[in-house]
N, C-alpha and C positions, 0 to 999 in steps of 0.2 A: 490501452496502449502502453501504459507505464511499464518499464522494463527493469526488473530487479537485477542487481549485481553487487559484489562485495564492496567495491570502491565507489564512493558517491560521485555523481556527475558534477562537472564544473557548472558554475552559474553564469557562464559568459558566452555560451552558444545558444542563441534563441532567435526566433522569427516572430514578428508581430503582424497580424493581418486585421484590418478593420473590415467588418462585414458590410453587406449591402444595406440600403435604406430599410427602415421600419423593422429592423430585427429579423429579417427573413431567413437568417441562418446560413446565408451564403458565405463561402470562405473569405471573399473579399480579396484585395490585393495586398501583397507584402508591403508594408510601409517601412522604409529603410532606416537603418541606423539608430535605433533606440539604444542608449547607453545604459539605461536603468529601467527596470519594471519593478514596482513595489506595491504592496497592499493586497496580494492574493491571500485572502483570509476571511474567516467567519468569526463571529463573537456571539455565543449563546448566552442569553440572560436566564437566570433562574430565580424562582420565588422561593423564599424560605418559609417553611410551614412546620408547625408542631401541634399535635393534638393536645388538648388539656389533660387527657388521661394517659398520655404516653408514659411508659415505665422508665424510659431513659431520657436524659436531659440533653438530647441533641435535636438538631433541626433536620428535617428532610429537605432536600433540594429538588424542586420540581421544575424541569425545563419548560420554558414558554417560548417567547419570540427570539429570533436571532437577527443579527445585524451584519450585513456584508460590508467589509472594509472598503474604503475608497482605493481605487487603483491609480497609481501615478506612473505616467510614462514620460521619460525625459530623452531628448535627443538634441543633437547639434542643429543649429539653423542651417538648412540646406536650400533655402529659396522656395520651399513649398509652403503654401498657406492652407493646406488641407485641414489641419487640426484647428486652426483659428476659424476657418469658415464653418466647420462643423459646429463649434460652440456659438458662433454668431448666428447661424440658422436657428439653433435652439432659442437663443435670446430673442430672436425676431418672431418666436411663436411657432416655429416649424419643428415639432418633436421629431427626432431622428434617432430612435434607439437602434443599436447595431449589436451584432455578435462579434466580439473581439476575440480572436484566437491567438494564443501565445504557445508556440511549439518549442520545447526544449530539444536540443540536439546533442548527440554524443560527439566524440572526437572526429569521427568520420562524417559528421554532419547529417546523420540519420536521425529521424524523430525518435525520441524515447519517452516523451510525456507531452500531453496536450492539455491546456487549460482553455476551456471555452467560457467566456464571460458573457452571460445572457443579458439582453436588453440594456447594454451599456450606453450611457449618455454622458456628454461632457458637462462638468460642473464648473471647472475653473481652467483657465489657460494662463500661463505666465510666459512672457517673452523674455528675451536675453537681457542680462545686466550688461550695460555698456560702460566701459571706463577707458579713458585716454592713456592710462599709465602703461598700457601694453602688458608684457609679461607672458604672452603666449596662451592666455586663456581662450577657450573655445566658446563661442556664443551658443547658449543653450536655450531651449524652450521646453515647457512641460505642460501636460494636460492631465487633469484630475478627472476620473470617471466614477460615476455612481452606477450601480447595476442591480440586477435582481437575482443573481446567483452564479455560481461557478461549477462547471462540470470538469472533473479531473479524470483524464483517461490515460 
């Protein structure tokens, strides 16, 4: 689904959907108002290897395992406890892997790229920092997700 164009897309139009229970691949419902999505990435590790009879003095780099980066979702506190309840369920022993879908939108709000995060599970939830000084800050919550891979369409 990724759509090519000369000018890059803005990073500020996107939707986040949390899939159904047990990673069933359902699209889930759009979970509103995330201000930040970060950690969409892979990290491949390599083993350095050199034969003793190599004619050149350089190492070969052999790919082996890869690591999925943790994904962090941040949003303003809106009175919904869905993210906290998801983590609490996992902490209580009820594994609940889900497919999380992040859809980038263009200026007309049409989908231009989709990131499907497979078998996502919550690792950490952070509630808002509260301070009596005021200043107009928004109360924010965030959730960190571990997962088993990303499909980029």
